[in-house]
NUTOR-826733 format. One record per atom (N, C-alpha, C): residue number from 1; x, y, z; residue in three letters. Coordinates in Angstrom, 3 decimals. Example, Ala and Ser with C-alpha at 12.3 -4.5 7.8 and 13.67 -1.06 7.14 Angstrom:
2
(1,(13.190,-5.690,7.800),'ALA') (1,(12.300,-4.500,7.800),'ALA') (1,(13.200,-3.300,7.800),'ALA') (2,(12.850,-2.250,7.080),'SER') (2,(13.670,-1.060,7.140),'SER') (2,(12.900,0.030,7.870),'SER') 
END
This chain:
69
(1,(151.214,121.339,73.523),'MET') (1,(150.934,121.181,74.926),'MET') (1,(149.485,121.556,75.208),'MET') (2,(148.876,120.836,76.145),'LYS') (2,(147.484,121.063,76.493),'LYS') (2,(147.376,121.641,77.897),'LYS') (3,(146.284,122.375,78.196),'PRO') (3,(146.086,122.839,79.570),'PRO') (3,(145.976,121.655,80.513),'PRO') (4,(146.455,121.810,81.720),'CYS') (4,(146.435,120.735,82.710),'CYS') (4,(145.250,120.945,83.648),'CYS') (5,(144.437,119.911,83.825),'LEU') (5,(143.230,120.027,84.636),'LEU') (5,(143.304,119.233,85.930),'LEU') (6,(144.461,118.732,86.304),'PHE') (6,(144.614,117.896,87.488),'PHE') (6,(144.933,118.734,88.721),'PHE') (7,(144.633,118.170,89.906),'GLU') (7,(145.004,118.824,91.154),'GLU') (7,(146.523,118.875,91.248),'GLU') (8,(147.040,120.025,91.613),'THR') (8,(148.489,120.185,91.707),'THR') (8,(148.861,120.888,93.013),'THR') (9,(150.073,120.593,93.480),'PHE') (9,(150.608,121.272,94.648),'PHE') (9,(152.118,121.134,94.637),'PHE') (10,(152.774,121.871,95.509),'PHE') (10,(154.232,121.861,95.602),'PHE') (10,(154.661,121.259,96.929),'PHE') (11,(155.805,120.585,96.908),'GLU') (11,(156.431,120.052,98.113),'GLU') (11,(157.894,120.450,98.092),'GLU') (12,(158.559,120.254,99.203),'ILE') (12,(160.006,120.452,99.290),'ILE') (12,(160.636,119.079,99.447),'ILE') (13,(161.620,118.764,98.583),'ASN') (13,(162.249,117.441,98.661),'ASN') (13,(163.358,117.439,99.718),'ASN') (14,(164.025,116.321,99.869),'ALA') (14,(165.063,116.155,100.893),'ALA') (14,(166.238,117.114,100.695),'ALA') (15,(166.474,117.556,99.459),'GLN') (15,(167.563,118.488,99.177),'GLN') (15,(167.132,119.947,99.341),'GLN') (16,(165.861,120.179,99.722),'GLY') (16,(165.363,121.533,99.916),'GLY') (16,(164.856,122.191,98.641),'GLY') (17,(164.697,121.434,97.575),'ARG') (17,(164.205,121.973,96.310),'ARG') (17,(162.707,121.746,96.175),'ARG') (18,(162.052,122.648,95.456),'ARG') (18,(160.623,122.496,95.208),'ARG') (18,(160.366,121.382,94.211),'ARG') (19,(159.301,120.636,94.467),'VAL') (19,(158.854,119.567,93.579),'VAL') (19,(157.384,119.828,93.290),'VAL') (20,(157.001,119.733,92.027),'LEU') (20,(155.613,119.895,91.624),'LEU') (20,(154.953,118.523,91.589),'LEU') (21,(153.789,118.407,92.208),'ILE') (21,(153.015,117.171,92.170),'ILE') (21,(151.770,117.455,91.352),'ILE') (22,(151.593,116.725,90.269),'CYS') (22,(150.443,116.901,89.386),'CYS') (22,(149.913,115.516,89.032),'CYS') (23,(148.649,115.257,89.357),'ALA') (23,(148.031,113.958,89.067),'ALA') (23,(148.849,112.818,89.667),'ALA') (24,(149.338,113.015,90.893),'ASN') (24,(150.133,112.010,91.617),'ASN') (24,(151.458,111.672,90.940),'ASN') (25,(151.941,112.536,90.072),'GLN') (25,(153.253,112.382,89.441),'GLN') (25,(154.141,113.534,89.893),'GLN') (26,(155.423,113.256,90.084),'ARG') (26,(156.370,114.258,90.583),'ARG') (26,(157.181,114.856,89.439),'ARG') (27,(157.412,116.166,89.542),'PHE') (27,(158.194,116.892,88.546),'PHE') (27,(159.258,117.722,89.249),'PHE') (28,(160.478,117.711,88.710),'ASN') (28,(161.564,118.556,89.192),'ASN') (28,(161.671,119.773,88.293),'ASN') (29,(162.093,120.887,88.872),'GLN') (29,(162.262,122.112,88.100),'GLN') (29,(163.415,121.942,87.125),'GLN') (30,(163.159,122.273,85.850),'GLN') (30,(164.205,122.166,84.843),'GLN') (30,(164.876,123.513,84.612),'GLN') (31,(164.093,124.563,84.368),'TYR') (31,(164.674,125.900,84.222),'TYR') (31,(163.657,126.972,84.566),'TYR') (32,(164.172,128.179,84.805),'VAL') (32,(163.347,129.327,85.161),'VAL') (32,(163.688,130.471,84.230),'VAL') (33,(162.653,131.177,83.766),'SER') (33,(162.828,132.386,82.970),'SER') (33,(161.816,133.399,83.484),'SER') (34,(162.254,134.275,84.369),'GLY') (34,(161.334,135.223,85.000),'GLY') (34,(160.371,134.465,85.901),'GLY') (35,(159.071,134.616,85.651),'SER') (35,(158.077,133.910,86.462),'SER') (35,(157.659,132.584,85.831),'SER') (36,(158.249,132.259,84.675),'LYS') (36,(157.918,131.026,83.955),'LYS') (36,(158.899,129.915,84.340),'LYS') (37,(158.359,128.729,84.670),'MET') (37,(159.197,127.582,85.022),'MET') (37,(158.787,126.373,84.208),'MET') (38,(159.779,125.578,83.818),'ARG') (38,(159.514,124.306,83.143),'ARG') (38,(159.904,123.196,84.097),'ARG') (39,(158.996,122.235,84.229),'TRP') (39,(159.183,121.102,85.128),'TRP') (39,(159.215,119.827,84.320),'TRP') (40,(160.116,118.899,84.661),'ARG') (40,(160.211,117.603,83.978),'ARG') (40,(159.967,116.478,84.960),'ARG') (41,(159.401,115.404,84.459),'CYS') (41,(159.113,114.235,85.275),'CYS') (41,(160.390,113.746,85.962),'CYS') (42,(160.259,113.311,87.213),'VAL') (42,(161.426,112.825,87.945),'VAL') (42,(161.987,111.550,87.327),'VAL') (43,(161.231,110.882,86.483),'LYS') (43,(161.699,109.650,85.832),'LYS') (43,(162.198,109.917,84.413),'LYS') (44,(162.641,111.142,84.147),'ARG') (44,(163.122,111.475,82.797),'ARG') (44,(164.339,110.648,82.400),'ARG') (45,(165.157,110.247,83.385),'ASN') (45,(166.327,109.419,83.074),'ASN') (45,(165.932,108.014,82.635),'ASN') (46,(164.677,107.648,82.896),'SER') (46,(164.160,106.355,82.439),'SER') (46,(163.420,106.494,81.113),'SER') (47,(163.464,107.695,80.534),'GLY') (47,(162.870,107.909,79.220),'GLY') (47,(161.544,108.640,79.212),'GLY') (48,(161.023,109.038,80.374),'CYS') (48,(159.751,109.750,80.399),'CYS') (48,(159.952,111.176,79.907),'CYS') (49,(159.093,111.618,78.985),'ARG') (49,(159.206,112.948,78.397),'ARG') (49,(158.144,113.924,78.922),'ARG') (50,(157.416,113.534,79.962),'ALA') (50,(156.361,114.392,80.505),'ALA') (50,(156.954,115.689,81.050),'ALA') (51,(156.248,116.800,80.802),'CYS') (51,(156.695,118.091,81.302),'CYS') (51,(155.487,118.976,81.584),'CYS') (52,(155.715,120.001,82.400),'VAL') (52,(154.684,120.959,82.782),'VAL') (52,(155.326,122.337,82.759),'VAL') (53,(154.555,123.355,82.347),'VAL') (53,(155.022,124.741,82.390),'VAL') (53,(154.125,125.503,83.356),'VAL') (54,(154.757,126.257,84.274),'THR') (54,(153.994,127.100,85.198),'THR') (54,(154.410,128.556,85.021),'THR') (55,(153.468,129.442,85.296),'VAL') (55,(153.738,130.881,85.365),'VAL') (55,(153.161,131.343,86.690),'VAL') (56,(154.001,131.918,87.528),'ASP') (56,(153.584,132.335,88.879),'ASP') (56,(152.909,131.188,89.620),'ASP') (57,(153.478,129.996,89.524),'ASP') (57,(153.009,128.782,90.209),'ASP') (57,(151.640,128.288,89.750),'ASP') (58,(151.184,128.735,88.590),'VAL') (58,(149.935,128.244,88.003),'VAL') (58,(150.292,127.471,86.738),'VAL') (59,(149.793,126.250,86.619),'ILE') (59,(150.086,125.442,85.432),'ILE') (59,(149.375,126.030,84.229),'ILE') (60,(150.154,126.290,83.189),'VAL') (60,(149.582,126.827,81.961),'VAL') (60,(149.640,125.811,80.825),'VAL') (61,(150.538,124.835,80.931),'LYS') (61,(150.652,123.811,79.880),'LYS') (61,(151.137,122.490,80.451),'LYS') (62,(150.621,121.390,79.880),'CYS') (62,(151.117,120.040,80.175),'CYS') (62,(151.589,119.460,78.857),'CYS') (63,(152.767,118.890,78.862),'GLY') (63,(153.336,118.345,77.630),'GLY') (63,(153.025,116.897,77.407),'GLY') (64,(154.012,116.162,76.975),'GLU') (64,(153.878,114.736,76.679),'GLU') (64,(153.313,113.977,77.873),'GLU') (65,(152.536,112.917,77.608),'PRO') (65,(152.049,112.098,78.724),'PRO') (65,(153.179,111.230,79.289),'PRO') (66,(152.988,110.770,80.507),'HIS') (66,(153.964,109.869,81.132),'HIS') (66,(153.942,108.527,80.406),'HIS') (67,(155.085,107.883,80.337),'ASN') (67,(155.159,106.553,79.715),'ASN') (67,(155.387,105.475,80.774),'ASN') (68,(154.959,105.764,82.002),'HIS') (68,(155.107,104.827,83.128),'HIS') (68,(153.930,105.043,84.060),'HIS') (69,(153.858,104.257,85.133),'ARG') (69,(152.782,104.408,86.119),'ARG') (69,(153.264,105.090,87.348),'ARG') 
END
């Protein structure tokens, strides 16, 4: 995983859950361990393997690139 250098912010979706926006791509929270969170692309069911790791809401790692636009 590489450091992420894109503008990022959080939103609340229609279900009241936090969504991470990074480089105009949306990520849903996958799991939490203390202050560490793993986020997966919202299109993971379509085969996208992109992921992001945050610690205290700061991106520390970006995983696989998106395979869609």
